[in-house]
N, C-alpha and C positions, 0 to 999 in steps of 0.2 A: 760293791758292798756285800757283806756276809750277813745272813739271817738264820734264825732257827725257827722251826715249826714242829708242833707235836706230831703231825702226820702229813706226809707228802701227798696223801690222797684227798686232802681238803679241796673243796670245789673251786676255790679262788687262787690256788697256788700259781697257776700259769700267769696270773696278772701281776704278781709281785715284783718281777724283774730283779730278783736277788739270787745270790749263790746260797741256796738253802741247805741246811743240815737238819735231818730229822732227829728229834730228841726223845720222843715218847713222853712219859710223865716227867716233868722237870725235877720233881722231888728225888728222882733216882739218876739223873744225868750227871756224869762225872768227867766229861770231855771239855769243860770250859777252858782249861789252860791252853790246849792246842788251838782252839778256835779264837782265843783272844790274843794270840801272839801277833804283834805288830798292829793291833787295833788302836785307833786314837780315841774313839768315843763309843759309848754303848747307850742304846735306848732300850729300857726294860719295860715292856707293856704286857707281858704274860701274867695272867692271874686266874685264880678261881673266882668267877664272876658272881654277882649277886643272884641269889636264888630265892624266890618268894617262899616264905614260910620256914626257911632254914633257921633254926634256933637251938639253944641249949649248948652244953659244954662240948658235946661231940662235934657239933657243927662248927663251933669256934676253933676247936683244935684242927679240924680239916682246913679251915680258912688260914689259920696260922701257918700250917705246914706249907701250903701252896703260895701264900702271899708274903709271909715274913721270912720263913726259913730259906726258901728258894732265893728271895731277894738278897738276903745276907750272903748266901753262898756265892751267888753270881758277883756281887759287889766285892767280896773278898778276893775272888779270882781275878776280877778286873784290876784291883789295886796291885796284886802281885804281878800282873802282866804289864804294869806301867801305863794303863789306860789313863788318859788325861781327864775325861769328863764322863759322868754317869748321869743320864736323864731318866728319872723314874716317873711313870705315869700312874698317878693316884686317882682318887675319885672325890667328888663333893660328899659322898657318903661317909668319908672320914670326918666330916664336920657334923653331919646330921641329916635329917629328913626335910629340911627346909622350913619356911615360915614366911612371915610378912616381909621381913627385910632380906635383901640380897646378902649372900655370904661374901666376905672378903678375906684376904690373907690374915687379917687380925681377928676374925671371928673365933671365939673359943670353941674348940672341937668338943662335940658331945655326940659321938656316934651311937646309934640306937640298935644296931644288929651286928651279928658276928662278922659280916663282910666289912662294914664300916670300921669296926674295931680293928680288924686285921690290917686294913689299909692305913689307918692311923699309926699302928705299931710299925708297919713297914716304913712309913715316912720317918718315924723317929729313929729307926735302925739306920736308914740311909744318912740322915743328918749326923748321927753319932759317929759312924764310920768315916764320914767326910771330915769331921773335926779331928778324929784320931789319926787319920792317915794322910790327909792333905789332898786326896782326890777331889776334884771339883764335882759337886753334885747339884742337880736342878730337879725340882719337883713340880709337876703340873697336876693340878686337881681338875678333873674333867666332869662336866655335866653329861647329859645324854649325847652320845656320838652317833651321827647318822651319815648315810651315804650309800653307795652301791655295796651290796652284800650285808646290809643292816639286818638284824634279827630282832627277836623279842617284840616289845610293845609297838615299836615304830612300824615294823613289818605287818603286825596284826592290824594296826590302824589303817595302813594302806589297803590291806585285803578287805576290810570292812567298808571303806569308802568305795573301793572298786566294785564291791558287790552290791552297792546301793542300799546298805543296811541303815535304817533310821537310827540315829544315836541320840539318846536323851541328855545331851550335854550343852544345849544352847544357853542355859542359865549359869554356866560355870564362869567365874570371874577370877581365874588364877593367873600366875605368871611363872613360866618355866624357861630356863636357859638351855641351849643346845649348842653343839659345834659340828659343823660339816667336816667330813674327813679331809677335804682339801685344805681347809683352814687349819686343822690340827697338824697336818704334815708341814705346812708353812711355819707354824709356831715352833714345831720341833726343830726345823732347820735353823731358826733364829736362836733357839736355846742351845743348840750344839756349838754355835760359833760366837755369840755375843759375849764379850768379856764380863759385862755386868750381870749376866745370868748366873754365874757361879755362886753357889751357896744360897740360892734364892728359891722361894716357893711362890708359884703363880696360879691364880685362877685364870681360866681361859674359856672363851665362848665366842660365838658369832657376833655378840653384842646386840642382838635383836631378840628380845624375849617374846614368847607366844603364850596366849591362853590356850587351853585344850581345844575349844571350838575354833579359835583362830588358826591353829595348826591344821585342824580338819579342813577348814575352808581353803587353806593354802595347798594342801595335798589334792583336794578335789579340783581346784583351779588348774593345777599342773596336769591333772588327768583329763581335763576337759569335761568334767562332770559338775553337777550341782551338789553342794554339800547338803545332806539330809539330816538336819539337826532339829530335835524336838526339845521344847522347854520342859524341864522337870526340876523341882526344888532339890538343891544339892543335899540337904539333910535327909531327904527321902532316899536318894541314891546311896548315901552312906549307910542308912538303915538296912536297905535291901542287900548291899554288899556284905555287911557284917553277918546278916542272917544266912547268906549263901556261902559263907566262908571265904569271901573274896574282898575282905576289907582292905588289904594292902593294895590290891589292884585298883580298887575304886579310889583310894587315897592318892595314888599316883595320877589318876585322871583329874581329880578335883583339887589337890593341894598345890601350893607354890613351892618352887625350888629354883631360885635364881642366883646368879653369881655376878659379882662386880669384877670385870676383867680390866679395869683401868690401869692397874699396876704394870702389867706386861706391855700394855700399849704405850705408857709414858716412859717406863724405865728402859725398855728394849726397842722402842719405836716400832712396835709391831702393829701392822694394819692387816686385818683379814682380807685376803685377795678375792674371796667369793662372798657375794651377798647371799643372805639366807634363801631368798626366793630362787636363786640360781642353784643353790645346793639341793633344795627340795626338788626342783625340776630335774636335776641329774639323777637323784635318787629314784624318782618316779619313772624316769626313762629306763633305768636299770631294771626296776620292778616289771615294767611292761615287757621288756626283752626277755626276762627270765621266764615269764609266763608263756611267751611264744615259743621259746626254746624247750 
């Protein structure tokens, strides 16, 4: 298999097991035709990821360049090269920031930030080119992805739990979906091959949602530690977060964002091969080894 990466100096390159080609910034990469020669299917997961606080016209244009324009250029090149199927990894942020009800494929998209808007526009671009050219397209909308080499909030949460920091989140009663990287890889393999995946849009997750304190307890258990959770009214946490300019961070800890992945399970007979507890255990094992090394 052939893959591309922005920099061959990334710390996880040796684990990928691919014939890798360095691209630099994808906005300026022009060698797709030679890389796509003889390729049967493409998985496109590169993106400018969500950045807290990024807003305004300039931010939206940056996201569009990285997430919409690059996607269209790659898909056009794939079509010209005779690629059979194009799998695009999108985000639940293309739908919105969550709420009481779980998102499904039928939920009306109402993205609230430049990242979500750009991912929805990229989805629409993929679907339009699929209809225009006949290339088979599949879209997966992802919740939080975790596993070895995880970054951002999940890594920070592991660091806090490992450090024994008391967290005032015991009173939080939310629900959030996640997907372990091993389950995502398995879902991608199914989407590459299953006949009924063509032209479809799927929500995908482990199928076991967590509250924030539930996730903290699970991480602590995998570390062999006791979760240090303190009770604090969520409205007070929101107030403090807003006053400190961390309103979005607090909202992610307190709010619900869950997805209903029943469509991919029933239509493609997909069953996640990893339980969430096993995925968390593997993620914690990587975290511990990274500290030692």
